[in-house]
N, C-alpha and C positions, 0 to 999 in steps of 0.2 A: 522440246526438251533437250538440252544439250547432252553431248556425249559424257561430260564428268557426273552430270545430274543422273542421266540413265544409269550408266557404271556404279555411282553411290545407291540407287535403287536396289538394283540387282544383288550388289554384295551384302546390303542391309537384309534384304529377302532370303538371302544363302544363309546368313548367319542366325537369322531367327528361325529358319526351317531346321538347320544341323542342331541348334540347342533344342528345339522341341522333340527332334527325331531321338536325340541323346537321352533325354528324360523319358520320352514315352517307351523307349526300347528298355531301359534300366525299370521303370516301373512296371512293365508287362511282364518282364522275366520275373521279379520279384514276386509279383502278384500271382504267378501262375505256380511257384514254388510254394505258395500258401504261408510265408514268412510276414512277421510284423515289421514295424518301421520304429527305429529311433531317429526323432527329430529334435533337432537343436536349432532355436530360433536366436538371431543376435543383433544387435544394434552397436555402431561404434562411430566413430571419428578417425578420419585419415588425412595424410598429407605426406609431402616427401620433396622430389625433385622432378622436373618435367624438362626434355631436353629435345632438340630439333635443329637442324640446319636450315637457317633462313634465308639461304641463299651465299652464304659465304665461305662455303667449303669445311667449316668447322662445325661441330656440334656445341651449341651454346646451351646452358643448363640456367635454370630459374627455379624459385620455389612453386611447388604446385599448389593448384587450389585447393583449399580445405573442402572435404568432403563428408558427408554423412552417409552411413550406409546402413542397410537392414536386410538380413537375407535368411535363409534357410539352409540346413545341411541335413540330408537325407541318407541313413543307413540301415541296412537290414537288421535285426535284432539277433540273427543267427551269426551274420559276421560284420564285426563292428569295423572293421579295416578298410573297407570300399564304400564310397559314398559319391554322391551328386550335391552340387552346392549350386545355389541360385542366390543371386544378389542384386539388387537395386542401390543406385547411389545419387545423390544429388550433389553437384559441386556448389558451393554457397558463397565464394570468394569471388570479389570482382564480378566478371561476367558468368552467370550461373550456367549450369548444363545438368542434363539427367542422362542417366546410362543404366545398363546392366552388365552382368557377368554371368556366365553358367560353365561349369566344368566338372571334372572329376576331381576326387579327394582320395588319398592314399593314407590312412592312419598307420603310421610305423608303431606307435605305442599310444596309450589311451592321452597322452598329453602333448604329443608332436605328431604333426601330419604335413604333408605335401601335397600341393594342387597344380593343375593346370586347366587351361580353359582359353573360351572366347570372351572378349570383353568389346563394349562399345559405347559411344554417346549418341542420342538421337534427337535432342533438343538442346539448343537451337540448331546447331550444325552436327553432322555426322564424323565418327571415327570409328574405326573397327579393326580389331587385331586380335593378338593372343597374348596370353601371359603364363607366368608361373610363379611360385613363391612356397612360404612356408609357413605353418601356424603352431604357435606355442598356446598351451591351454594351462592356467593355473586356477585350479579348484578353490572356490570361495564358498562353499556349501555342497549339499548332497546333488543338488540339479543346477546349480549356477557356477559360473566361473570367468575369469578376466582373460581375454585373449590378445595376442600379440601377434601380427601378421605382417611381415615384410614380403613384398611382391615387386615383380618386374614386368612391366608389358611393352609390347612393341606395336603401333598400331599405324599399319602402312597405307591405309585406304580411307578416304572420306574427305568433306569438304573443308575441315579446319586443319588440315596439314600446314606446318612451317614451310614455306618456300617449296612445296609439293615433295617433300621427304619424308621419312617417316620419323613420326613422334613417339618419344620414349617416356614411360613414367617409372620412377622408382619410388615406390611408395611404403609407408608404415601406418597400418590400421591398428587401433587400438579399441577395444569395447568389451561388452558384456555378452556371454552367451548363456540361454536358459534351456533346460532339456525339457522338452514339450510333451 
């Protein structure tokens, strides 16, 4: 096993462990308090810009791959402002990839929130990093809505980096969320 392969394996395990610990801590704290859950499922499409330094000394930008996303936003029924989000995505344009996100969401109002967390791809090559963004929700009914989500991610670790530099994603995702 080469050093870069071993390093990617360790980073992958650390990211998965951190996301699991974050979710387990949140769930255990809320379960102990005897609170119920507010769950929102979501599905959408996203794209944007992808950039990195391929060895020229300048960041080059190109269109990011189209991705299909599906996820879950979990909040307690007593405090709707703090939540945990988990999401899986599949990049379906050109060479495909499969990845996931996990993080913390803070709802400023019922229609606007901000988030930060970990993101990565695991197949066919690895990328790991962190990101942040905002979420705008437009109600379409009592339990459904349209969401628009701009985000920015920096991925400094993995086997799919351009010229061994940080890969940057500036994305916009649009989709439907449903109260479960």
